C-alpha positions in Angstrom: 7.0 -3.2 -36.3 8.0 -6.8 -36.8 7.2 -10.0 -38.6 3.9 -11.5 -37.5 4.2 -14.2 -34.8 1.9 -17.2 -35.4 -0.7 -17.7 -32.7 0.1 -14.4 -31.0 -3.1 -14.4 -29.0 -2.5 -17.9 -27.7 1.1 -17.0 -26.7 -0.1 -13.9 -24.9 -2.7 -15.9 -23.0 -0.2 -18.5 -22.0 2.4 -15.9 -20.9 -0.2 -14.0 -18.8 -1.2 -17.2 -17.0 2.4 -18.0 -16.3 3.1 -14.5 -15.0 0.1 -14.7 -12.7 1.7 -17.9 -11.2 5.0 -16.2 -10.7 6.8 -18.1 -13.5 8.7 -15.1 -14.7 11.9 -17.0 -15.6 9.9 -19.3 -17.9 8.1 -16.4 -19.6 11.5 -14.7 -20.1 12.9 -17.8 -21.7 9.9 -18.1 -24.0 9.8 -14.4 -25.1 13.4 -13.4 -25.3 14.2 -15.4 -28.5 11.2 -13.8 -30.2 12.4 -10.3 -29.3 16.1 -10.9 -29.7 16.4 -8.6 -32.8 15.0 -5.7 -30.9 11.6 -5.6 -32.5 8.4 -7.5 -31.9 4.8 -6.9 -30.7 4.3 -4.3 -28.0 2.3 -6.8 -25.9 5.2 -9.2 -25.8 7.7 -6.5 -24.7 5.2 -5.5 -21.9 5.1 -9.1 -20.8 8.9 -9.4 -20.9 9.1 -6.4 -18.6 6.6 -8.0 -16.2 8.6 -11.2 -16.4 11.6 -9.3 -15.1 9.5 -7.7 -12.4 8.0 -11.0 -11.2 11.6 -12.2 -10.7 12.4 -9.2 -8.7 14.6 -7.8 -11.5 12.9 -4.4 -11.5 15.9 -2.5 -12.7 15.9 -4.6 -15.9 12.2 -3.9 -16.5 12.6 -0.2 -16.4 14.3 0.4 -19.8 11.8 -1.8 -21.6 8.9 0.1 -20.0 10.5 3.4 -20.9 10.9 2.2 -24.5 7.2 1.3 -24.5 6.2 4.7 -23.2 8.3 6.4 -25.9 6.6 4.2 -28.5 3.1 4.7 -27.2 3.0 8.0 -25.2 -0.8 8.0 -25.2 -1.2 4.5 -23.9 -2.1 5.2 -20.2 -1.7 1.6 -18.8 1.9 1.6 -20.1 2.6 4.9 -18.4 1.0 3.7 -15.2 3.1 0.5 -15.2 6.2 2.6 -15.6 5.2 4.9 -12.8 5.0 2.0 -10.4 8.4 0.7 -11.4 10.0 4.2 -11.0 8.4 4.6 -7.6 9.5 1.1 -6.5 13.1 2.1 -7.5 12.9 5.3 -5.6 12.9 7.6 -8.6 10.3 9.9 -7.1 10.9 12.9 -9.5 9.7 11.1 -12.6 7.7 8.5 -10.8 5.2 10.9 -9.4 4.9 12.6 -12.7 4.0 9.4 -14.5 1.7 8.4 -11.6 -0.5 11.2 -12.7 -1.6 8.9 -15.6 -3.3 6.5 -13.2 -6.8 7.5 -14.2 -8.9 6.1 -17.0 -7.5 2.6 -16.5 -9.9 -0.3 -16.1 -9.4 -0.5 -12.4 -9.2 3.3 -11.7 -11.9 4.8 -13.9 -14.5 4.4 -11.1 -12.4 6.5 -8.7 -11.6 9.4 -11.0 -13.2 12.7 -10.0 -14.3 15.0 -12.8 -13.6 18.3 -11.1 -14.4 21.6 -12.9 -11.6 23.4 -11.2 -7.9 23.5 -11.9 -5.6 21.1 -10.1 -3.2 22.8 -7.6 0.3 22.9 -8.9 2.1 23.4 -5.6 2.4 27.2 -5.8 1.2 29.6 -3.0 -2.4 30.6 -3.4 -3.1 32.9 -0.5 -6.7 33.9 -0.1 -8.0 30.9 -2.2 -9.6 27.6 -1.1 -7.9 24.3 -1.8 -10.0 21.1 -1.8 -7.9 18.0 -1.1 -9.8 14.8 -1.6 -9.0 11.2 -1.0 -9.3 8.8 -3.9 -8.2 5.2 -3.4 -7.9 2.6 -0.6 -7.9 3.2 3.1 -4.2 2.5 3.3 -3.4 5.1 0.6 -5.4 7.7 2.6 -3.7 6.9 5.9 -0.3 7.1 4.1 -0.9 10.5 2.4 -2.8 12.3 5.1 0.6 13.4 6.3 0.8 15.8 3.3 -2.4 17.7 4.0 -0.7 19.9 6.6 2.3 20.3 4.3 0.0 21.4 1.5 -1.7 24.0 3.7 1.7 25.5 4.7 2.9 25.6 1.1 -0.3 26.8 -0.4 -1.1 29.4 2.3 -4.7 28.6 1.3 -7.8 27.6 3.2 -7.8 23.8 3.0 -11.0 21.7 2.8 -10.3 18.0 3.3 -12.8 15.7 1.7 -12.5 12.2 3.1 -14.5 8.9 3.2 -17.0 8.3 6.0 -15.0 5.5 7.6 -11.9 7.6 8.3 -13.5 10.9 9.0 -13.4 10.6 12.8 -9.7 10.0 13.0 -8.9 12.6 10.3 -10.8 15.3 12.1 -8.3 15.2 15.0 -5.4 15.7 12.7 -4.0 19.3 12.3 -3.4 21.0 9.1 -6.8 21.9 7.5 -9.7 24.3 8.0 -12.7 22.1 7.3 -13.7 18.5 6.7 -16.4 17.4 4.2 -17.4 13.8 3.6 -17.1 12.0 0.3 -20.5 12.1 -1.5 -21.5 15.4 0.1 -21.5 18.6 -1.9 -18.3 20.4 -0.8 -18.1 24.1 -0.1 -16.9 26.5 -2.7 -13.2 25.9 -3.7 -10.9 27.5 -6.2 -8.5 24.6 -6.9 -8.4 21.0 -6.0 -5.8 18.2 -5.6 -6.2 14.4 -5.1 -4.4 13.3 -2.0 -2.1 11.1 -4.0 -1.3 13.9 -6.5 0.1 16.0 -3.7 3.6 14.4 -4.0 3.8 15.5 -7.7 2.5 19.0 -6.9 4.9 19.4 -4.0 7.9 17.6 -5.5 8.1 15.0 -2.7 11.5 13.4 -2.4 12.7 10.4 -0.4 14.7 12.6 1.8 11.5 14.5 2.8 10.2 11.4 4.6 8.8 10.7 7.1 8.3 14.4 7.7 6.8 16.3 10.6 4.8 15.8 12.7 5.4 12.1 13.2 3.2 10.4 14.3 0.5 12.4 12.6 -2.6 10.4 13.8 -3.7 9.5 17.3 -6.1 6.9 18.8 -9.1 8.2 20.7 -8.3 8.2 24.5 -11.8 6.8 25.4 -11.4 3.9 22.9 -7.9 3.2 24.2 -9.2 2.9 27.7 -11.9 0.6 26.7 -9.6 -1.7 24.8 -7.0 -1.6 27.5 -9.6 -3.1 29.8 -10.6 -5.6 27.2 -7.0 -6.8 26.7 -6.0 -6.7 30.4 -6.8 -10.3 31.2 -4.2 -11.5 28.7 -0.7 -11.6 30.0 2.6 -11.7 28.1 3.5 -10.2 24.7 0.5 -9.0 22.8 0.5 -9.2 19.0 -2.3 -8.0 16.8 -2.4 -9.8 13.4 -4.1 -10.0 10.1 -3.3 -12.1 7.1 -5.6 -11.2 4.2 -6.4 -8.0 2.3 -9.3 -6.8 0.2 -9.9 -9.6 -2.4 -10.6 -7.1 -5.2 -7.1 -5.6 -4.8 -5.1 -6.0 -8.1 -2.3 -7.9 -6.3 -4.3 -9.6 -3.5 -3.4 -13.1 -4.7 0.3 -12.4 -4.0 0.0 -10.4 -0.8 -2.7 -12.4 1.1 -2.2 -15.6 3.0 -4.2 -17.9 5.3 -4.2 -17.8 9.1 -2.7 -21.3 8.9 0.4 -19.9 7.3 1.0 -17.9 10.6 0.8 -21.0 12.7 4.7 -21.3 13.2 4.6 -17.9 15.0 2.9 -19.5 18.0 5.1 -19.6 21.1 4.8 -19.5 24.8 4.2 -16.1 26.3 2.6 -14.6 23.2 -1.1 -13.9 22.7 -2.3 -13.1 19.2 -5.3 -10.9 18.6 -7.0 -11.2 15.3 -8.1 -7.8 13.8 -8.9 -9.4 10.5 -11.9 -8.1 8.7 -13.6 -9.2 5.5 -14.1 -12.7 4.0 -11.2 -14.2 5.9 -12.4 -13.0 9.3 -14.0 -16.3 10.3 -10.6 -18.0 10.2 -9.8 -16.3 13.5 -12.5 -18.2 15.2 -10.8 -21.5 14.6 -7.1 -20.8 15.0 -4.4 -23.4 14.2 -3.7 -25.9 17.0 -1.3 -24.5 19.5 -1.8 -20.9 18.5 -3.0 -18.8 21.4 -5.3 -16.4 19.3 -8.2 -14.4 20.4 -10.5 -13.0 17.7 -11.3 -9.3 18.3 -12.7 -8.9 14.8 -16.5 -9.1 15.7 -16.0 -6.4 18.3 -14.2 -3.9 15.9 -16.7 -1.3 14.8 -14.5 1.1 12.9 -11.0 2.4 12.5 -11.2 4.1 15.9 -11.3 0.6 17.4 -8.5 -0.6 15.2 -6.4 2.4 16.1 -7.0 1.9 19.9 -6.1 -1.8 19.7 -2.9 -1.0 17.8 -2.0 1.6 20.5 -2.6 -1.0 23.3 -0.8 -4.1 21.9 3.0 -4.5 21.7 3.1 -5.2 18.0 1.2 -5.7 14.7 2.2 -8.5 12.4 0.4 -8.3 9.0 0.5 -8.6 5.3 0.5 -5.4 3.3 -2.8 -3.9 4.5 -4.5 -0.6 5.6 -3.9 -1.3 9.4 -0.2 -1.3 8.6 -0.5 2.2 7.4 -2.7 3.1 10.3 -0.1 1.7 12.7 2.7 3.6 11.0 0.7 6.9 11.1 0.1 6.3 14.8 3.7 5.5 15.5 2.9 2.0 16.6 5.3 -1.0 16.0 4.3 -3.1 12.9 6.0 -5.9 11.0 4.9 -6.3 7.4 5.3 -9.5 5.3 5.8 -8.6 1.7 5.7 -10.6 -1.6 8.8 -10.7 -3.9 7.2 -8.0 -6.0 5.8 -5.6 -3.4 3.6 -2.6 -3.9 5.7 0.4 -5.1 5.5 2.2 -1.7 7.8 -0.3 0.0 10.8 0.2 -2.3 13.3 -2.6 -2.8 16.1 -4.2 -0.8 15.5 -2.7 2.6 13.9 -3.9 5.9 12.8 -0.5 6.9 10.6 2.2 5.2 11.2 5.9 5.0 7.4 6.4 5.3 7.1 5.0 8.9 9.9 4.8 11.4 8.1 2.1 13.5 7.5 -0.3 10.6 9.8 -3.2 9.8 9.7 -5.2 6.5 10.1 -8.9 6.0 10.4 -9.7 2.2 10.1 -12.8 0.2 13.3 -13.7 -1.6 11.5 -16.3 -3.9 8.1 -16.0 -5.5 5.4 -17.4 -3.2 7.8 -18.6 -0.5 6.0 -17.3 2.6 7.6 -20.0 4.7 10.9 -18.3 4.4 9.3 -15.0 5.5 7.6 -16.7 8.4 10.9 -18.3 9.6 12.5 -14.8 9.8 9.4 -13.4 11.6 9.5 -16.3 14.1 13.2 -15.6 14.8 12.5 -11.8 15.2 9.5 -12.4 17.5 11.5 -14.8 19.7 14.2 -12.1 20.0 11.7 -9.3 20.6 10.0 -11.3 23.3 13.3 -11.9 25.0 14.1 -8.3 25.0 10.7 -7.5 26.4 
């Protein structure tokens, strides 16, 4: 395809490290001369596309990724990368189609289900049974549970919802299916199946279809709400739930997660923060930054029912991109999300709202790694929100 580039492996290794550090402009400057004649190793073109993405220039990355897919149609990682760019740009029609290539990648092979039944294609199948199964993270499932009822209406089928144990209790109270089975159990007989995140492709989901009805589509358990209302009652003023770190094994966790200390500037009179952080960073909530009025609820949170009840009883959630954000949105609870310069595809670009959740507000980085600028805007918004009551 091109003349050999000396020390290609070393160049690739150097560029990958720079991209991981957000140094997209430097990678672009390094690679562009090598690719100026329109040819060159596929790996360098892929890294040039990522260099554009890291700089927030996603539109410029798209034609390179499309060229790579045309050149290597069977290379699934390339198609998956293109799908994320298309969805980030709001091109749902092609984006969902390419997203179907998400399996058999290094980080997705473990979640692929080998199902010996055809995948539902969106057509009516009255008299048949449709198995809809969750597949990825908790946030993904909270986000796409809305489509289960839509799929039942479209398919005219009996719908069996297969879901993980941790979310089953909340999901059982949601309308739009006939039966729930738990992941790991042998499901009842079914004729066709569909992964929850393949429903958009099957049903031709468009941006204008969002957020859809009903909204909200999940509800906190009344008994848990009452218990947490009593637990939070001694704290006066504006109540803000918060978390600052996601699952460490997430592909983009280094860019989305921060420390509790980063949130310290949010502290102000009349605001009580409640940590709902779980996982390795949970302990930070037990030693909050000086001057930050923070109570750690984390040790008391047993499951998502508790999290849902807390979100329903506080005034606001402030969080990085995390599963409780999606839970808050599905519950119709106010949430502010702090996003990196290159966000996950579901948050789109250049907007401070999201079509997925009417009660969610987005605060985006404008420079790679500059959380301080995001925090400054959140501080100003929190001050205004508190003033308005």
